[in-house]
N, C-alpha and C positions, 0 to 999 in steps of 0.2 A: 654561501648560506640559501638554502630553497626558501622561495616566499610562499606563504602559506603553511609552515611548519616551525617559524620562529616569530616570537615576540616581537624580533629588531626591525623596524624600517628605515628606508633609504634614508640618508640625511636631505634629501629634497623634497621630503614628504610635509605637505603645510602643515602646520601645527594643527588648525581643526580638524582635518581628516585624522591626523595622528590620534587626538584625542578620542574622536569617534572611534576608532578602530581600536583602538585600548581599551574604552570602556564598554563596548559590545560584543567584542571577542569571546567573554566566557560563554553569552547568551546564546551565541549563532552556535559554539562548539557544542552546547548542552542540546541545541535544536537538531544539531546533525546528527548527534547520539540517538536521540530520541527516534528518529528517522529510521537511522539502521537498524534500532531493536525493533520497531515496527514493520521494516520491509522484513527482517529474518523472520518475523513471527508468523507475519501474513503468508511467508514461501512454506511453512511448515504447516500451516493449517490447511491451505490450498493442497498441498501434499496428501496430507492425511483426508481430506472431503475426495479427492480425485481415486484415492484409494479404496475407501471405506464405501462410497457411493458407487464404484466402478463407472467413473465420468471418463468420458473420450477426452473431455478438455473442460478447463474452467478458465475463465479468464474476467478480467472487470475492464469498463470504461474508463478512460482516463480521469473523468468526473467522480468516481468513486474513491473516496481517500483509504488508507491501509487499515484504518481503525474500522470504516464501516466493511470493509472487506471481511475482515476478521471475524467481526459480530455476523456476519450472514453465514459465512462457512461454519463455525460453531452451530447454528443454529439450523445450517441443514443437516449436519452431523449426526445433531439430536433427532431428526427426522427419520433419518435411514428408509427413505420411500424407495420403493423396489421398482417403479418407474423412472426412474432418472437414471438406471443401467444405460450405458452407451451415450447417453444423450450432450452434447455440446452447449453448455451454460456458459452464457455472458452475465455478470453481474453489474446491472445499472442502475439507471432512477425511476425506472419503468417496466410495465410488462411487455413484451414484443418477441414475434417469431420473425426471424431476420430471414432475407432471401435465400441466404444457404444452409437455413435450415437451423441456426443457434437460435437457444430459445434464452431471451433476458426475461431476467427477474430482479426485481428493484432490491437493493441490498437491505432493506427494513421490510421485506415480505411480510404480510398476513398471513396465519394460519388457516 
């Protein structure tokens, strides 16, 4: 049996650990499934944003969650600002212009 794919635990597993794993496995699986769904939705909306806005690149900082990135991208697509063509956009927590020319915009930017 492969570990992580079966509900069976080795006989040497301490009882408290076994109870913890068995009682929390459904929640862990559910959270993993939700994270995977969000990552897929994020990838799709980033692709849409890149195409519709003709951006050179669109990335995010690690502090920006998938949910936040999705909300930001959906709002960017609605704006369809022509001045965005060819830009390198990084979604972050604040506004800034990076040394390399990337424009950072907060995920919750204001119109």
